[in-house]
N, C-alpha and C positions, 0 to 999 in steps of 0.2 A: 339437471346441471347444477353443480354445487355453487352456492352463493359466492364463494371466494372468487371463482373464475369470472362470474358475471360482474362482480364489484370491481375486480382488477381492470377489466376492459372499460367500464364506465369511468372509473377513476383516471385511467390513462388518457381517455378522450377529454374529460373535463379539465385536466391539467395540461392539455395540449401536447402530450408526449408524441414525439415523432420518431424516436429511436429507442429501441429496447435492447439493453445489453444484459445478457444473463448466461448462465452456465449451460454447457451442452446437455445436461441432464433434463432440461426443459424443452429441448429440440422436439421431442415426440408430442408435446402438448400444443406446439405452434399451430397446427391446423384447427385444432378446437377453438383456439382463441381467434384465429382468422375468420372462422365461421361466425363467431359472436360479433366481431367487428362488422362483417358484411351484413349480418341480419339486422343490426342497429343503424346501419347506414353511415358508420363511422369509417374514416380512412384507415387502412391497415398500416401500422408503423413499419419501419425498417428494423430488421433484427440482426443482432450480432451474437452469436452463440460462442462463448469462450470455453476452452478446456479448464478443468478444475485445477486448483493449486493443491498439490499433494504434500503430505507430511513426509512421506518417504515413497518409494516406488510402488507401494501397494495400498496405501491408506490416504484418503482424502483429508485435508486439513479441515478441522471442524471445531466450532465453539462448544458443541455438545461434549466433545472429548477433553475439554479443558485447554485446547490449543490457545496460545497467546493472541491477544488482539492488539490493534494499533496502540491503544491507551496503555496496555501492559508494557509495551516496549518503551513508550515515552517515560513511564514511571521508573523503568530500569536504567534510564539515562541515555537512551538512543536519541539521536538528533532528528527532528521532524524532516529536515531535508534529506538526510541519509535514508529514512524510511521510505519517503516518497520516491526517491531515486530507485531504491531496491525493489519496491513494489511495482514500479513502472516497468522494470526489467524482467519481472516474472512472466514468462511466456511470451515475451516480445523482444525483438532485436532491432536495433537501429540500422543494421546493415553493415556496421563496422565493428571494430574491436573496443570502442569506448565503452566504459562502464560508469563514468561519473558525469552527471548532467545537472544543470540547474533546472528548476521548474520551467523557466522561459525556454531553455534549450529543448526540453522534453516536448513543449508545446510546438516548437518549430519542426523537430525531426519525426515526431510521431506520425506513423501511417498504419492503418488497419492492415495492410499487406505484410507488415513485419510481425503479426501475431502468429505464433507457432500453433500447429494443429495438436501437438502432443502436450499432455499436462506438464505444468511446471512443478519443480520440487522446491519447497521452501527450505532454504539452507541457512540456518541460524549463523553458522560460522562465516559464511560469505557476508551476510548482513552485518556482522560484528566487524569484519574487515573493512567494509565500505564505511561504516560508522566511524571507525578509527581514522580513516582517510579524511572525513569531514572534520573530526575533532582537531586533527593536526593542521588543517587549513585555517582554523579559527585565529583571529588575532589573539594576542596575549590577553587583552582586556575581555574579549568575548568569551575566551576559555575560562578565565577566572570567574566571571559571572555565571557561566554554565556550571562549573564545578562547585561553587560555593555551598549549595545546599548538601552536597555529598560530603564535602570536607567538614562541614558543621555537624553532620550526622555522626561522623566518626571522631572528630576532634573537639567537638562542643562549640558553644556559641562565642567563646572568648578568643577565637582565632584572630590574629592581627593581620593587617594589610601586608606587612612584611612576610609573615609566614605564607600567606596566600600567594605572594609573588614567587617565593622560593618553591612552593609545592608545584605551581603552575609551570615554572621554568624546568623542573625536573620531570614532572609526569606527562605534560602535554605531548612532548616529542616521543615519548615511550608508550603512548596509548595504542 
């Protein structure tokens, strides 16, 4: 038995892990882990196996292939709340047509029964659309603060408050 599998079970037990959420690619190893839990006298956790997130219809999203991470999208200017909202909707449906949720709303409406069995496709265009919705909903002040580093990067450090206000008034609604 490889050390990793043994260490994984012991670590989960010591950390009092009761629920394990992982990809369907690990479904076949579940019986092996359960035997380890049983032989050590540990309670077997509840498992939830999720379908993979796909880059397209044939290829799984992968860090090894250079696919973007959460941090990459933040650096590109995507809002944290838009990313969380989009990621929550990957492979899950709330049961209605809503696409925009606050974190609190996601906590209230989330149900495991809404998880799709089919893999989800990571659609950057849809994420960009949702991010634009979030940007347009920001207050003028919040948008100006959010956009300031990007404006400075393009226009330099000497940008005035008046110029910022004008840029925000023009660009925020068009985002």
